[in-house]
Phi, psi and omega in degrees: 000319179298324180295323177297317181295318179297320179298317179295320179296319179296319177298319181295319182288319184289325183237060183294344180277356180294136181299156181300324181298318179293323177298319179296322178297317177297322180295319180292322177297320177297319179297319179295323180295317179296318179297318179295321178297318180296321179296317179296324179295316178297319181294323178297319178296319179297316180295327178297317178297316180297321180295319179298316180295319179295322178299319180296316179295319180298321179297319179296318179294324178297321179297317179296319180296320178300320180295316180295320178297321179297317179295321180296322179297321179297318179296320179295322177299318179298320180296319179298322180297316181295321179296320177297318178298321180298319178297321179298313180295325179295320177297316178300320180296317179296318178298316180295326179295319178297316179296325179296325179294328179282321183223060187294319184296324184276341189242016182300314183295315181295322180296317179298321179295317179295322178297321178296316179297321179297320179296320177298316180297319179297317178298320178298317179298319178297318178297319179294323176295320176297319178297321180296317178295321178296321179295320179297317178295320178296320179297317179296318180296319178296322178296318178295319179296322179296317178296318179295321178295322177297320178297318180296318180296321178296318179295318178296321180295319178295318179295320179296317178297321179296315179295323179295319179294319178296321179294319178296319178297316179295321179297319178297319180294320178297316178298322179294318178295319179297321177297319179295317180295321178295319178294323179295315179298321178295319180295321179296317179296317179296320179296318178300318179296319179296317180293320178299316179295322183288328186250024185299332181280353184251357187286347174256014181238028178097022179236131177231151179234129185218142176250121178203149178055033179074016180229164174248126179253117173256108184254128180241126178290161180300323185296336179279335189247314192229157165274161185302127178075005182250164178231003173275133191277136177292158181304317179300318178295321178298319180298317179296318181294320180295321178293320176297321179299323179295322178293316181291330178299325181274351180242087188283348181265024181243128172267147188237133173237124178256118182244126174264135181230143177236175173274188185260012177283122183300143178241116180255086183259189178218170181073226182287332184251108183251336181205182183298327180293316176301318182296318182295322178293318181297318179295318179298321179293319179299314180294322179298317180295319177295318180299319182281324183288334181264012182205178178255032179291135178291127182303332182294341180279347190248135175235129177254132180213148176250132181254354181058218181266014194268359176228065182288146173275340178224111185282355182294147181263065180232160178303321181294318180294317180297324178295322177294323185285337177279095189206167171235129179248128173254111187257126184248123184233126176296144175294138183244036182301317182295319180295316179297324179298317180292319180295320178294326178294333180282000000 
């Protein structure tokens, strides 16, 4: 690297009249050259590791081949011994044939016996040669099977490593998700405590605070907020909403849903309010406007919705049940952007 820099300096001094643009081009070429050298160096280190692993595998295969060659040599030695025996018997046979020509009449019986023995020996040698060829073929087949098994083992090892890496990645993601959920639950609990402290004076006036399903529910009865059939909020209700707004203003990672609920007694109105559904939407909108006007909460965080009589907390058709169902719920949910990001990455 120093030689490249020195070279550039000499060029710069020798050709000081070269425009700045050309100098910058030379500088960029030098930077690309250094980057390419570093990349080649990293690739060379990687190839060195691969070569070392291949050398180890090759050494193991050489040991196996040496063993097979040694066994083959033993078989060949046995074959040579049998061939030598065959030559000996063949010499004996020739000698006996010559003697038979000299004294054929006296030695016919003995010659026939020797020929029979020679034939047996020859058959034995042929069988042993067949066995030797069968052993050689078996040895070759075992060698091929050994090579194929090594390929299968390498493939299985690669698959196992891939599955192990995928399992480790999934475990890390699960741990990350669990951490996010734990932080979310802690944030929800802390938010509930803050809201409870802020609204402590209203909890005996028709206001309840509950934490469930990872959310905080602030429920306000109709008597705290509205007169029957109306959607303009009473002063006590406005005070409670404004205090709640100050808490939400300081917790910017909380989304807010304002839900209006009515009982199941039909409302036959006129103008803007024609039924219970219209009334529930109007009440949710009124509370939302008070919540935003009394704080610096970003409107995009707040959703107003009317549920009418369709989500009762008490399905009984009694005055007490209907009073419970006439309510407004402010549902507070932590933003789950980080959790969604991890899920989308999966």
